[in-house]
C-alpha positions as CSV (number, residue, x, y, z in Angstrom):
1,X,37.6,21.4,55.8
2,X,41.2,22.4,54.7
3,X,42.4,18.9,54.9
4,X,39.6,17.6,53.1
5,X,40.0,19.7,49.9
6,X,43.7,19.5,50.2
7,X,44.1,16.8,47.6
8,X,42.0,19.0,45.1
9,X,44.0,22.1,45.7
10,X,47.4,20.1,45.1
11,X,45.7,18.7,42.1
12,X,45.0,22.0,40.6
13,X,48.1,23.6,41.7
14,X,50.3,21.1,40.1
15,X,53.3,22.0,42.2
16,X,54.3,21.3,46.1
17,X,53.0,24.2,48.0
18,X,54.0,25.3,51.8
19,X,51.2,26.8,53.2
20,X,47.4,25.7,53.2
21,X,46.3,29.2,52.0
22,X,45.1,28.1,48.5
23,X,42.6,26.0,50.3
24,X,40.4,28.7,51.7
25,X,40.6,30.4,48.1
26,X,39.6,27.3,46.5
27,X,36.6,27.0,48.7
28,X,36.0,30.6,48.1
29,X,35.9,30.2,44.4
30,X,33.4,27.4,44.7
31,X,31.2,29.8,46.8
32,X,31.5,32.5,43.9
33,X,30.6,29.8,41.1
34,X,27.7,28.4,43.1
35,X,26.5,32.1,43.7
36,X,26.5,32.6,39.8
37,X,29.3,34.8,39.4
38,X,32.0,34.2,36.8
39,X,34.5,37.1,37.2
40,X,35.7,38.6,40.4
41,X,38.0,41.6,41.2
42,X,40.8,41.0,43.4
43,X,43.4,43.0,45.2
44,X,46.8,41.0,44.4
45,X,49.6,43.2,43.8
46,X,48.5,46.1,46.1
47,X,51.1,45.0,48.9
48,X,53.9,44.3,46.4
49,X,53.9,47.6,44.3
50,X,52.5,49.8,47.6
51,X,54.5,48.4,50.3
52,X,51.9,46.5,52.3
53,X,54.2,43.5,53.9
54,X,56.1,42.9,57.2
55,X,59.0,42.2,54.9
56,X,59.1,45.8,54.0
57,X,59.2,46.7,57.5
58,X,62.0,44.6,58.1
59,X,64.0,46.6,55.4
60,X,62.9,50.1,57.0
61,X,64.2,48.6,60.7
62,X,67.4,46.9,59.4
63,X,68.4,50.4,57.9
64,X,67.4,52.3,60.8
65,X,69.7,49.9,62.9
66,X,72.4,50.0,60.8
67,X,72.4,53.9,60.8
68,X,71.7,54.0,64.5
69,X,73.5,50.6,66.0
70,X,73.2,51.9,69.7
71,X,69.7,53.0,69.4
72,X,67.5,52.0,72.6
73,X,64.7,51.7,69.9
74,X,66.0,48.5,68.4
75,X,64.6,45.8,70.4
76,X,61.2,47.8,70.6
77,X,61.2,47.9,66.8
78,X,61.7,44.5,66.4
79,X,58.6,43.5,68.4
80,X,56.9,45.5,65.9
81,X,57.1,42.7,63.5
82,X,54.9,39.8,62.9
83,X,52.8,40.7,65.9
84,X,50.5,37.8,64.9
85,X,53.2,35.1,65.0
86,X,53.8,34.2,68.7
87,X,56.6,32.2,68.0
88,X,58.6,35.1,66.8
89,X,57.4,37.3,69.6
90,X,58.5,35.0,72.5
91,X,62.2,35.1,71.1
92,X,64.6,37.0,73.1
93,X,65.8,40.3,72.0
94,X,69.5,38.7,70.6
95,X,67.9,36.0,68.8
96,X,65.7,38.5,66.7
97,X,68.6,40.5,66.0
98,X,70.5,37.8,64.5
99,X,67.4,36.7,62.8
100,X,66.4,39.7,61.0
101,X,70.1,40.6,60.5
102,X,70.4,43.6,62.6
103,X,73.3,42.3,64.8
104,X,76.2,44.4,62.8
105,X,76.5,42.1,60.1
106,X,76.8,43.7,56.4
107,X,73.5,43.2,54.6
108,X,74.1,41.4,51.2
109,X,71.8,42.1,48.0
110,X,69.3,39.7,49.4
111,X,69.1,40.4,52.7
112,X,65.5,41.5,52.9
113,X,64.3,37.9,51.9
114,X,67.0,36.0,53.3
115,X,65.6,35.0,57.1
116,X,62.4,33.8,55.0
117,X,64.6,32.0,52.7
118,X,66.9,30.0,55.5
119,X,63.5,29.4,57.6
120,X,61.9,27.7,54.4
121,X,65.5,26.2,53.6
122,X,65.0,24.1,56.9
123,X,62.8,21.4,54.7
124,X,65.9,20.3,53.1
125,X,66.6,18.2,56.7
126,X,63.5,16.1,55.6
127,X,64.9,15.1,52.1
128,X,66.4,11.7,51.6
129,X,70.0,11.2,51.1
130,X,69.3,10.6,47.2
131,X,67.6,13.9,47.1
132,X,70.1,15.9,49.2
133,X,72.9,14.5,46.9
134,X,71.1,16.0,44.1
135,X,70.5,19.2,45.7
136,X,74.2,19.7,46.4
137,X,74.8,20.9,42.8
138,X,72.3,23.5,42.8
139,X,73.5,26.9,43.7
140,X,70.1,28.7,44.1
141,X,71.3,32.0,45.7
142,X,73.8,32.5,42.9
143,X,71.0,31.4,40.3
144,X,68.9,34.4,41.9
145,X,71.6,36.9,41.6
146,X,72.5,36.0,38.2
147,X,68.9,36.9,37.1
148,X,69.2,40.3,38.7
149,X,68.9,43.5,36.5
150,X,72.2,45.3,36.2
151,X,70.6,48.3,38.0
152,X,69.7,46.5,41.3
153,X,72.6,47.2,43.2
154,X,71.7,51.0,43.1
155,X,68.3,50.9,44.2
156,X,67.4,51.4,47.7
157,X,66.8,48.3,49.9
158,X,63.2,48.9,50.1
159,X,63.0,48.9,46.3
160,X,65.5,45.7,46.2
161,X,63.0,44.2,48.3
162,X,59.9,45.1,46.5
163,X,61.8,43.5,43.2
164,X,62.3,40.3,45.0
165,X,59.1,39.7,46.1
166,X,57.3,40.8,42.9
167,X,59.7,38.3,40.9
168,X,60.0,35.5,43.3
169,X,56.7,35.0,45.4
170,X,54.2,36.9,43.3
171,X,54.1,35.2,39.9
172,X,54.5,31.3,40.9
173,X,52.5,31.4,44.1
174,X,50.3,34.3,44.9
175,X,49.0,34.5,41.3
176,X,49.3,31.0,40.2
177,X,49.0,28.4,43.1
178,X,47.1,30.4,45.6
179,X,45.2,32.7,43.1
180,X,44.3,32.0,39.6
181,X,44.6,27.9,39.9
182,X,42.5,28.0,42.8
183,X,39.7,30.2,41.0
184,X,39.9,28.6,38.0
185,X,39.3,25.1,39.7
186,X,35.7,26.4,39.5
187,X,35.8,28.3,36.5
188,X,36.1,31.7,38.0
189,X,38.4,34.5,36.6
190,X,40.0,36.7,38.5
191,X,40.9,40.4,37.5
192,X,43.8,42.4,39.0
193,X,43.3,46.1,39.2
194,X,46.5,46.9,41.2
195,X,48.6,45.1,38.5
196,X,47.3,46.9,35.7
197,X,50.4,48.3,33.8
198,X,49.6,51.8,34.2
199,X,49.1,51.3,38.0
200,X,52.1,49.5,38.5
201,X,54.2,52.2,36.8
202,X,52.7,54.9,38.7
203,X,53.6,53.1,41.8
204,X,57.1,52.1,40.6
205,X,57.9,56.3,40.6
206,X,56.5,56.9,44.1
207,X,58.9,57.7,46.8
208,X,59.4,54.9,49.5
209,X,57.9,57.4,52.2
210,X,54.7,57.3,50.5
211,X,54.5,53.6,50.3
212,X,55.6,53.1,54.1
213,X,55.4,56.4,56.2
214,X,57.8,55.1,59.1
215,X,56.0,51.6,59.7
216,X,52.4,52.4,58.3
217,X,52.2,50.1,55.2
218,X,50.5,51.4,52.1
219,X,50.2,54.9,53.1
220,X,49.2,56.6,50.0
221,X,46.5,54.0,49.4
222,X,45.1,54.5,53.0
223,X,44.9,58.3,52.2
224,X,43.3,57.8,49.2
225,X,40.5,55.7,51.2
226,X,39.6,58.8,53.0
227,X,35.8,58.9,53.3
228,X,35.4,55.9,51.4
229,X,35.4,53.0,54.1
230,X,35.4,53.6,58.0
231,X,38.6,54.9,59.5
232,X,38.9,51.9,61.6
233,X,39.2,49.8,58.9
234,X,41.3,52.3,56.9
235,X,44.0,52.9,59.9
236,X,44.0,49.4,61.4
237,X,47.5,47.5,60.9
238,X,47.4,45.1,58.2
239,X,46.4,41.9,59.5
240,X,47.1,38.7,57.3
241,X,44.4,35.9,56.9
242,X,46.1,32.9,58.4
243,X,44.5,29.5,57.4
244,X,45.6,26.6,59.9
245,X,48.6,24.7,58.7
246,X,50.2,21.5,60.0
247,X,47.7,21.0,62.7
248,X,44.9,20.1,59.9
249,X,46.7,16.8,59.1
250,X,46.8,15.3,62.5
251,X,43.3,13.9,62.4
252,X,43.8,10.0,62.8
253,X,40.8,9.6,60.4
254,X,42.7,11.3,57.4
255,X,43.5,8.1,55.8
256,X,45.4,9.8,52.7
257,X,47.7,11.2,55.2
258,X,47.9,8.2,57.2
259,X,49.1,6.2,53.9
260,X,51.2,9.0,52.4
261,X,53.2,9.9,55.3
262,X,53.6,6.5,56.8
263,X,57.3,5.1,56.6
264,X,56.3,2.8,53.5
265,X,54.4,5.9,51.9
266,X,57.5,8.2,52.3
267,X,60.0,5.4,50.9
268,X,57.3,4.7,47.7
269,X,58.6,8.2,46.1
270,X,62.0,8.5,47.6
271,X,61.8,12.3,48.1
272,X,61.9,12.2,51.9
273,X,63.5,10.3,54.8
274,X,61.1,8.3,56.9
275,X,62.9,8.8,59.9
276,X,62.9,12.6,59.6
277,X,59.3,12.8,58.4
278,X,58.5,10.5,61.6
279,X,60.2,12.7,63.9
280,X,58.4,15.8,62.8
281,X,54.9,14.4,63.1
282,X,55.9,13.2,66.7
283,X,56.9,16.7,67.2
284,X,53.5,17.9,66.2
285,X,51.7,15.4,67.9
286,X,53.5,16.1,71.1
287,X,52.4,19.8,70.6
288,X,56.3,20.9,70.1
289,X,55.9,22.2,66.7
290,X,58.2,25.4,66.3
291,X,55.8,28.1,64.2
292,X,56.2,28.7,60.6
293,X,59.3,26.6,60.3
294,X,57.6,23.4,61.1
295,X,54.4,24.1,59.7
296,X,56.0,24.8,56.1
297,X,57.8,21.6,56.4
298,X,55.1,19.6,57.3
299,X,52.7,21.1,54.7
300,X,55.5,21.0,52.2
301,X,55.9,17.1,52.7
302,X,51.9,16.3,52.4
303,X,51.7,18.4,49.2
304,X,54.7,16.7,47.6
305,X,53.6,13.3,48.5
306,X,50.1,14.3,47.3
307,X,51.4,15.4,44.0
308,X,53.8,12.5,43.4
309,X,50.9,10.0,43.9
310,X,48.3,12.1,41.8
311,X,50.6,12.7,38.9
312,X,53.2,9.4,38.9
313,X,51.4,7.0,40.9
314,X,47.9,7.2,39.9
315,X,47.5,9.8,37.2
316,X,43.7,8.9,36.6
317,X,42.1,12.6,36.7
318,X,41.4,15.0,39.5
319,X,40.5,13.4,42.7
320,X,36.9,13.1,43.6
321,X,34.9,15.3,45.6
322,X,33.7,12.2,47.7
323,X,35.9,11.7,50.6
324,X,35.5,7.8,50.5
325,X,36.3,8.1,46.7
326,X,39.6,10.0,47.3
327,X,40.5,7.9,50.3
328,X,40.4,4.5,48.2
329,X,42.1,5.9,45.3
330,X,45.0,7.1,47.6
331,X,44.8,3.6,49.4
332,X,45.7,2.0,45.9
């Protein structure tokens, strides 16, 4: 189902995406519209302003390890991060310490997001020589540092992480590619109570201990839910929904994938290197793909190739909902 609607998802997102998560939101918004509703309330923003992500747990663990470098708790605490990602849980303690920057190195101003950004940066190895040459002149991290507010350096690391999350991921991805664009594809309007300016201002003045108590995320919101929802739901650890990623595109019957990821299809737009993409596909087909890094890379390639085809090669309107028509359009 995800691979079937993915061309429509990319058409409405109008940007490359690294995860297939917008596809379920696309399908859900269609269900909402088919059920006769035009406006929905959603919870976007709660995790950003009230400390709901594992990336904020990373910050607290990193600070604990910095203050207690010889603590025997350090390896155990790192296992508390991303329990739903087997590829991380299977790593040895030393690798986790390096990946999450608790190996004694001094954390920089972007420390909270560097593990994620470095992992995502692996997709650059798939770019063609010409694309890589153009990227050499871009100092991405310097650009981010130059955009930081003057008071940023004085903030606690937890608040810095919230700021980066709210400025780098929330607007362009959570609220746009995965949110508003998927809802409005079916003329459904999303409303975001947690992003009401008064709620955001209130959350900004909360001490960190009320956002995350030890490693209990969104602590104050959980307490506010006392008596409103069952304790089994209120007190459980946050579990993100995870749509299948790279594996979705391995079906041999997916003609649009076969065309766009073929060596000729890759050369057609010049963004990626055919050999590098071929090796990534072979890795998936052999069952040797490694976690989020490889999944994001393959989804990024598929979405970029679709975007180039839809808006450069054949800009004739959104893809048809009929699979046969979409396949024929991609072929030509």
